PyMOL Python script that loads the backbone (N, CA, C, O; Angstrom):
from pymol import cmd

cmd.read_pdbstr("""\
ATOM      1  N   MET A   1     106.173-193.630 -91.003  1.00  0.00           N
ATOM      2  CA  MET A   1     105.113-194.617 -91.062  1.00  0.00           C
ATOM      3  C   MET A   1     103.866-194.032 -91.720  1.00  0.00           C
ATOM      4  O   MET A   1     103.112-194.776 -92.348  1.00  0.00           O
ATOM      5  N   ASP A   2     103.624-192.745 -91.601  1.00  0.00           N
ATOM      6  CA  ASP A   2     102.446-192.143 -92.208  1.00  0.00           C
ATOM      7  C   ASP A   2     102.490-192.231 -93.732  1.00  0.00           C
ATOM      8  O   ASP A   2     101.460-192.071 -94.387  1.00  0.00           O
ATOM      9  N   ASN A   3     103.674-192.485 -94.307  1.00  0.00           N
ATOM     10  CA  ASN A   3     103.775-192.681 -95.750  1.00  0.00           C
ATOM     11  C   ASN A   3     103.104-193.969 -96.188  1.00  0.00           C
ATOM     12  O   ASN A   3     102.782-194.131 -97.365  1.00  0.00           O
ATOM     13  N   ALA A   4     102.889-194.879 -95.265  1.00  0.00           N
ATOM     14  CA  ALA A   4     102.250-196.154 -95.606  1.00  0.00           C
ATOM     15  C   ALA A   4     100.862-196.274 -95.007  1.00  0.00           C
ATOM     16  O   ALA A   4      99.934-196.687 -95.704  1.00  0.00           O
ATOM     17  N   LEU A   5     100.689-195.931 -93.749  1.00  0.00           N
ATOM     18  CA  LEU A   5      99.425-196.189 -93.072  1.00  0.00           C
ATOM     19  C   LEU A   5      98.268-195.372 -93.636  1.00  0.00           C
ATOM     20  O   LEU A   5      97.247-195.939 -94.024  1.00  0.00           O
ATOM     21  N   ARG A   6      98.408-194.083 -93.684  1.00  0.00           N
ATOM     22  CA  ARG A   6      97.299-193.235 -94.159  1.00  0.00           C
ATOM     23  C   ARG A   6      96.901-193.568 -95.605  1.00  0.00           C
ATOM     24  O   ARG A   6      95.717-193.775 -95.873  1.00  0.00           O
ATOM     25  N   PRO A   7      97.860-193.626 -96.545  1.00  0.00           N
ATOM     26  CA  PRO A   7      97.463-193.981 -97.918  1.00  0.00           C
ATOM     27  C   PRO A   7      96.856-195.379 -98.024  1.00  0.00           C
ATOM     28  O   PRO A   7      95.938-195.594 -98.816  1.00  0.00           O
ATOM     29  N   ALA A   8      97.357-196.330 -97.238  1.00  0.00           N
ATOM     30  CA  ALA A   8      96.805-197.687 -97.276  1.00  0.00           C
ATOM     31  C   ALA A   8      95.371-197.702 -96.771  1.00  0.00           C
ATOM     32  O   ALA A   8      94.520-198.379 -97.347  1.00  0.00           O
ATOM     33  N   LEU A   9      95.097-196.969 -95.709  1.00  0.00           N
ATOM     34  CA  LEU A   9      93.738-196.945 -95.153  1.00  0.00           C
ATOM     35  C   LEU A   9      92.753-196.249 -96.083  1.00  0.00           C
ATOM     36  O   LEU A   9      91.551-196.510 -96.028  1.00  0.00           O
ATOM     37  N   MET A  10      93.256-195.370 -96.929  1.00  0.00           N
ATOM     38  CA  MET A  10      92.396-194.693 -97.905  1.00  0.00           C
ATOM     39  C   MET A  10      91.910-195.666 -98.979  1.00  0.00           C
ATOM     40  O   MET A  10      90.982-195.352 -99.725  1.00  0.00           O
ATOM     41  N   LYS A  11      92.525-196.833 -99.061  1.00  0.00           N
ATOM     42  CA  LYS A  11      92.167-197.822-100.067  1.00  0.00           C
ATOM     43  C   LYS A  11      91.204-198.881 -99.546  1.00  0.00           C
ATOM     44  O   LYS A  11      91.036-199.922-100.181  1.00  0.00           O
ATOM     45  N   VAL A  12      90.582-198.641 -98.426  1.00  0.00           N
ATOM     46  CA  VAL A  12      89.638-199.612 -97.863  1.00  0.00           C
ATOM     47  C   VAL A  12      88.548-199.940 -98.882  1.00  0.00           C
ATOM     48  O   VAL A  12      87.985-199.052 -99.522  1.00  0.00           O
ATOM     49  N   GLY A  13      88.268-201.225 -99.014  1.00  0.00           N
ATOM     50  CA  GLY A  13      87.227-201.668 -99.928  1.00  0.00           C
ATOM     51  C   GLY A  13      87.677-201.916-101.343  1.00  0.00           C
ATOM     52  O   GLY A  13      86.943-202.536-102.114  1.00  0.00           O
ATOM     53  N   GLU A  14      88.876-201.448-101.723  1.00  0.00           N
ATOM     54  CA  GLU A  14      89.355-201.662-103.090  1.00  0.00           C
ATOM     55  C   GLU A  14      89.782-203.103-103.317  1.00  0.00           C
ATOM     56  O   GLU A  14      89.677-203.608-104.435  1.00  0.00           O
ATOM     57  N   ASP A  15      90.257-203.765-102.285  1.00  0.00           N
ATOM     58  CA  ASP A  15      90.732-205.143-102.391  1.00  0.00           C
ATOM     59  C   ASP A  15      89.571-206.077-102.059  1.00  0.00           C
ATOM     60  O   ASP A  15      89.205-206.212-100.892  1.00  0.00           O
ATOM     61  N   LYS A  16      89.003-206.707-103.046  1.00  0.00           N
ATOM     62  CA  LYS A  16      87.813-207.551-102.856  1.00  0.00           C
ATOM     63  C   LYS A  16      88.132-208.896-102.227  1.00  0.00           C
ATOM     64  O   LYS A  16      87.216-209.656-101.913  1.00  0.00           O
ATOM     65  N   SER A  17      89.420-209.213-102.032  1.00  0.00           N
ATOM     66  CA  SER A  17      89.783-210.511-101.458  1.00  0.00           C
ATOM     67  C   SER A  17      89.833-210.471 -99.939  1.00  0.00           C
ATOM     68  O   SER A  17      90.074-211.502 -99.312  1.00  0.00           O
ATOM     69  N   ASP A  18      89.615-209.321 -99.334  1.00  0.00           N
ATOM     70  CA  ASP A  18      89.706-209.185 -97.880  1.00  0.00           C
ATOM     71  C   ASP A  18      88.454-208.515 -97.332  1.00  0.00           C
ATOM     72  O   ASP A  18      87.697-207.897 -98.080  1.00  0.00           O
ATOM     73  N   ILE A  19      88.241-208.635 -96.042  1.00  0.00           N
ATOM     74  CA  ILE A  19      87.110-207.977 -95.389  1.00  0.00           C
ATOM     75  C   ILE A  19      87.368-206.461 -95.421  1.00  0.00           C
ATOM     76  O   ILE A  19      88.430-206.019 -94.985  1.00  0.00           O
ATOM     77  N   PRO A  20      86.435-205.668 -95.919  1.00  0.00           N
ATOM     78  CA  PRO A  20      86.668-204.228 -96.100  1.00  0.00           C
ATOM     79  C   PRO A  20      86.527-203.409 -94.815  1.00  0.00           C
ATOM     80  O   PRO A  20      85.581-202.635 -94.670  1.00  0.00           O
ATOM     81  N   VAL A  21      87.471-203.582 -93.883  1.00  0.00           N
ATOM     82  CA  VAL A  21      87.402-202.842 -92.631  1.00  0.00           C
ATOM     83  C   VAL A  21      88.643-201.982 -92.374  1.00  0.00           C
ATOM     84  O   VAL A  21      88.592-201.086 -91.531  1.00  0.00           O
ATOM     85  N   ARG A  22      89.723-202.219 -93.057  1.00  0.00           N
ATOM     86  CA  ARG A  22      90.942-201.418 -92.893  1.00  0.00           C
ATOM     87  C   ARG A  22      91.445-201.049 -94.276  1.00  0.00           C
ATOM     88  O   ARG A  22      90.688-200.515 -95.087  1.00  0.00           O
ATOM     89  N   GLY A  23      92.697-201.322 -94.554  1.00  0.00           N
ATOM     90  CA  GLY A  23      93.263-200.950 -95.844  1.00  0.00           C
ATOM     91  C   GLY A  23      93.336-202.110 -96.812  1.00  0.00           C
ATOM     92  O   GLY A  23      92.698-203.148 -96.636  1.00  0.00           O
ATOM     93  N   ALA A  24      94.138-201.895 -97.844  1.00  0.00           N
ATOM     94  CA  ALA A  24      94.376-202.943 -98.839  1.00  0.00           C
ATOM     95  C   ALA A  24      95.142-204.090 -98.195  1.00  0.00           C
ATOM     96  O   ALA A  24      95.769-203.910 -97.151  1.00  0.00           O
ATOM     97  N   SER A  25      95.096-205.267 -98.810  1.00  0.00           N
ATOM     98  CA  SER A  25      95.822-206.397 -98.232  1.00  0.00           C
ATOM     99  C   SER A  25      97.331-206.180 -98.309  1.00  0.00           C
ATOM    100  O   SER A  25      98.069-206.706 -97.475  1.00  0.00           O
ATOM    101  N   LYS A  26      97.807-205.406 -99.304  1.00  0.00           N
ATOM    102  CA  LYS A  26      99.224-205.039 -99.368  1.00  0.00           C
ATOM    103  C   LYS A  26      99.348-203.691-100.059  1.00  0.00           C
ATOM    104  O   LYS A  26      98.723-203.448-101.091  1.00  0.00           O
ATOM    105  N   PHE A  27     100.166-202.813 -99.475  1.00  0.00           N
ATOM    106  CA  PHE A  27     100.385-201.480-100.026  1.00  0.00           C
ATOM    107  C   PHE A  27     101.833-201.091 -99.772  1.00  0.00           C
ATOM    108  O   PHE A  27     102.331-201.252 -98.658  1.00  0.00           O
ATOM    109  N   GLU A  28     102.514-200.583-100.791  1.00  0.00           N
ATOM    110  CA  GLU A  28     103.902-200.135-100.660  1.00  0.00           C
ATOM    111  C   GLU A  28     104.011-198.670-101.053  1.00  0.00           C
ATOM    112  O   GLU A  28     103.419-198.236-102.042  1.00  0.00           O
ATOM    113  N   ASN A  29     104.777-197.905-100.265  1.00  0.00           N
ATOM    114  CA  ASN A  29     104.979-196.486-100.549  1.00  0.00           C
ATOM    115  C   ASN A  29     106.189-195.976 -99.776  1.00  0.00           C
ATOM    116  O   ASN A  29     106.273-196.168 -98.563  1.00  0.00           O
ATOM    117  N   GLY A  30     107.106-195.342-100.449  1.00  0.00           N
ATOM    118  CA  GLY A  30     108.244-194.706 -99.790  1.00  0.00           C
ATOM    119  C   GLY A  30     109.105-195.653 -98.977  1.00  0.00           C
ATOM    120  O   GLY A  30     109.651-195.255 -97.947  1.00  0.00           O
ATOM    121  N   GLY A  31     109.240-196.902 -99.416  1.00  0.00           N
ATOM    122  CA  GLY A  31     110.048-197.868 -98.686  1.00  0.00           C
ATOM    123  C   GLY A  31     109.314-198.579 -97.564  1.00  0.00           C
ATOM    124  O   GLY A  31     109.877-199.471 -96.928  1.00  0.00           O
ATOM    125  N   TYR A  32     108.068-198.202 -97.310  1.00  0.00           N
ATOM    126  CA  TYR A  32     107.253-198.862 -96.295  1.00  0.00           C
ATOM    127  C   TYR A  32     106.323-199.865 -96.971  1.00  0.00           C
ATOM    128  O   TYR A  32     105.866-199.647 -98.092  1.00  0.00           O
ATOM    129  N   ILE A  33     106.053-200.955 -96.279  1.00  0.00           N
ATOM    130  CA  ILE A  33     105.109-201.957 -96.768  1.00  0.00           C
ATOM    131  C   ILE A  33     104.065-202.182 -95.684  1.00  0.00           C
ATOM    132  O   ILE A  33     104.396-202.536 -94.553  1.00  0.00           O
ATOM    133  N   TYR A  34     102.808-201.976 -96.039  1.00  0.00           N
ATOM    134  CA  TYR A  34     101.671-202.205 -95.145  1.00  0.00           C
ATOM    135  C   TYR A  34     100.978-203.468 -95.630  1.00  0.00           C
ATOM    136  O   TYR A  34     100.718-203.611 -96.825  1.00  0.00           O
ATOM    137  N   THR A  35     100.677-204.384 -94.720  1.00  0.00           N
ATOM    138  CA  THR A  35      99.890-205.560 -95.067  1.00  0.00           C
ATOM    139  C   THR A  35      98.763-205.710 -94.054  1.00  0.00           C
ATOM    140  O   THR A  35      98.899-205.325 -92.893  1.00  0.00           O
ATOM    141  N   PHE A  36      97.660-206.269 -94.505  1.00  0.00           N
ATOM    142  CA  PHE A  36      96.509-206.495 -93.638  1.00  0.00           C
ATOM    143  C   PHE A  36      95.924-207.851 -93.954  1.00  0.00           C
ATOM    144  O   PHE A  36      95.550-208.120 -95.096  1.00  0.00           O
ATOM    145  N   LYS A  37      95.841-208.710 -92.950  1.00  0.00           N
ATOM    146  CA  LYS A  37      95.288-210.047 -93.121  1.00  0.00           C
ATOM    147  C   LYS A  37      94.212-210.276 -92.078  1.00  0.00           C
ATOM    148  O   LYS A  37      94.365-209.896 -90.917  1.00  0.00           O
ATOM    149  N   THR A  38      93.125-210.899 -92.500  1.00  0.00           N
ATOM    150  CA  THR A  38      92.031-211.183 -91.582  1.00  0.00           C
ATOM    151  C   THR A  38      91.664-212.660 -91.627  1.00  0.00           C
ATOM    152  O   THR A  38      91.942-213.366 -92.596  1.00  0.00           O
ATOM    153  N   THR A  39      91.040-213.095 -90.559  1.00  0.00           N
ATOM    154  CA  THR A  39      90.401-214.405 -90.518  1.00  0.00           C
ATOM    155  C   THR A  39      89.016-214.193 -89.927  1.00  0.00           C
ATOM    156  O   THR A  39      88.829-213.337 -89.062  1.00  0.00           O
ATOM    157  N   GLY A  40      88.066-214.958 -90.384  1.00  0.00           N
ATOM    158  CA  GLY A  40      86.711-214.838 -89.875  1.00  0.00           C
ATOM    159  C   GLY A  40      85.789-214.165 -90.862  1.00  0.00           C
ATOM    160  O   GLY A  40      86.046-214.140 -92.065  1.00  0.00           O
ATOM    161  N   THR A  41      84.701-213.616 -90.328  1.00  0.00           N
ATOM    162  CA  THR A  41      83.682-212.950 -91.135  1.00  0.00           C
ATOM    163  C   THR A  41      83.601-211.487 -90.719  1.00  0.00           C
ATOM    164  O   THR A  41      84.231-211.076 -89.745  1.00  0.00           O
ATOM    165  N   ILE A  42      82.834-210.714 -91.448  1.00  0.00           N
ATOM    166  CA  ILE A  42      82.677-209.296 -91.122  1.00  0.00           C
ATOM    167  C   ILE A  42      82.064-209.122 -89.731  1.00  0.00           C
ATOM    168  O   ILE A  42      82.332-208.122 -89.064  1.00  0.00           O
ATOM    169  N   GLU A  43      81.255-210.070 -89.289  1.00  0.00           N
ATOM    170  CA  GLU A  43      80.631-209.984 -87.978  1.00  0.00           C
ATOM    171  C   GLU A  43      81.599-210.342 -86.851  1.00  0.00           C
ATOM    172  O   GLU A  43      81.438-209.869 -85.726  1.00  0.00           O
ATOM    173  N   ASN A  44      82.600-211.173 -87.142  1.00  0.00           N
ATOM    174  CA  ASN A  44      83.520-211.638 -86.104  1.00  0.00           C
ATOM    175  C   ASN A  44      84.860-211.985 -86.759  1.00  0.00           C
ATOM    176  O   ASN A  44      85.024-213.088 -87.281  1.00  0.00           O
ATOM    177  N   PHE A  45      85.799-211.070 -86.736  1.00  0.00           N
ATOM    178  CA  PHE A  45      87.085-211.314 -87.390  1.00  0.00           C
ATOM    179  C   PHE A  45      88.241-210.900 -86.513  1.00  0.00           C
ATOM    180  O   PHE A  45      88.084-210.110 -85.582  1.00  0.00           O
ATOM    181  N   ASP A  46      89.398-211.438 -86.819  1.00  0.00           N
ATOM    182  CA  ASP A  46      90.671-211.020 -86.242  1.00  0.00           C
ATOM    183  C   ASP A  46      91.508-210.489 -87.387  1.00  0.00           C
ATOM    184  O   ASP A  46      91.445-211.003 -88.503  1.00  0.00           O
ATOM    185  N   GLY A  47      92.287-209.465 -87.111  1.00  0.00           N
ATOM    186  CA  GLY A  47      93.136-208.910 -88.147  1.00  0.00           C
ATOM    187  C   GLY A  47      94.500-208.542 -87.604  1.00  0.00           C
ATOM    188  O   GLY A  47      94.665-208.266 -86.416  1.00  0.00           O
ATOM    189  N   ILE A  48      95.475-208.545 -88.500  1.00  0.00           N
ATOM    190  CA  ILE A  48      96.831-208.120 -88.159  1.00  0.00           C
ATOM    191  C   ILE A  48      97.318-207.228 -89.301  1.00  0.00           C
ATOM    192  O   ILE A  48      97.127-207.550 -90.474  1.00  0.00           O
ATOM    193  N   GLU A  49      97.950-206.101 -88.948  1.00  0.00           N
ATOM    194  CA  GLU A  49      98.394-205.163 -89.967  1.00  0.00           C
ATOM    195  C   GLU A  49      99.800-204.630 -89.661  1.00  0.00           C
ATOM    196  O   GLU A  49      99.939-203.526 -89.134  1.00  0.00           O
ATOM    197  N   PRO A  50     100.825-205.395 -89.983  1.00  0.00           N
ATOM    198  CA  PRO A  50     102.187-204.897 -89.791  1.00  0.00           C
ATOM    199  C   PRO A  50     102.563-203.843 -90.833  1.00  0.00           C
ATOM    200  O   PRO A  50     102.068-203.848 -91.960  1.00  0.00           O
ATOM    201  N   ILE A  51     103.444-202.949 -90.424  1.00  0.00           N
ATOM    202  CA  ILE A  51     103.972-201.928 -91.338  1.00  0.00           C
ATOM    203  C   ILE A  51     105.477-202.059 -91.322  1.00  0.00           C
ATOM    204  O   ILE A  51     106.169-201.310 -92.012  1.00  0.00           O
TER     205      ILE A  51
END
""", "prot")
cmd.dss("prot")
cmd.show_as("cartoon", "prot")
cmd.util.cbc("prot")
cmd.orient("prot")
C-alpha cells in the first residue's frame, strides 16, 4: 500500500479540481490505485480515500 499512499500524498495541491488537503484525486503506481474525493468547502468537508 505504501507504493500508492505515500507518493499520492506527496502530490497534495497539484490537482486543482479538489480541496488541497490530501493527495491527488487519482494516482496509480505499482498496481495500486489511490483516489480521493471530497464534498464541502475547505472549512467543512468530508473526504473518502480508498486504495
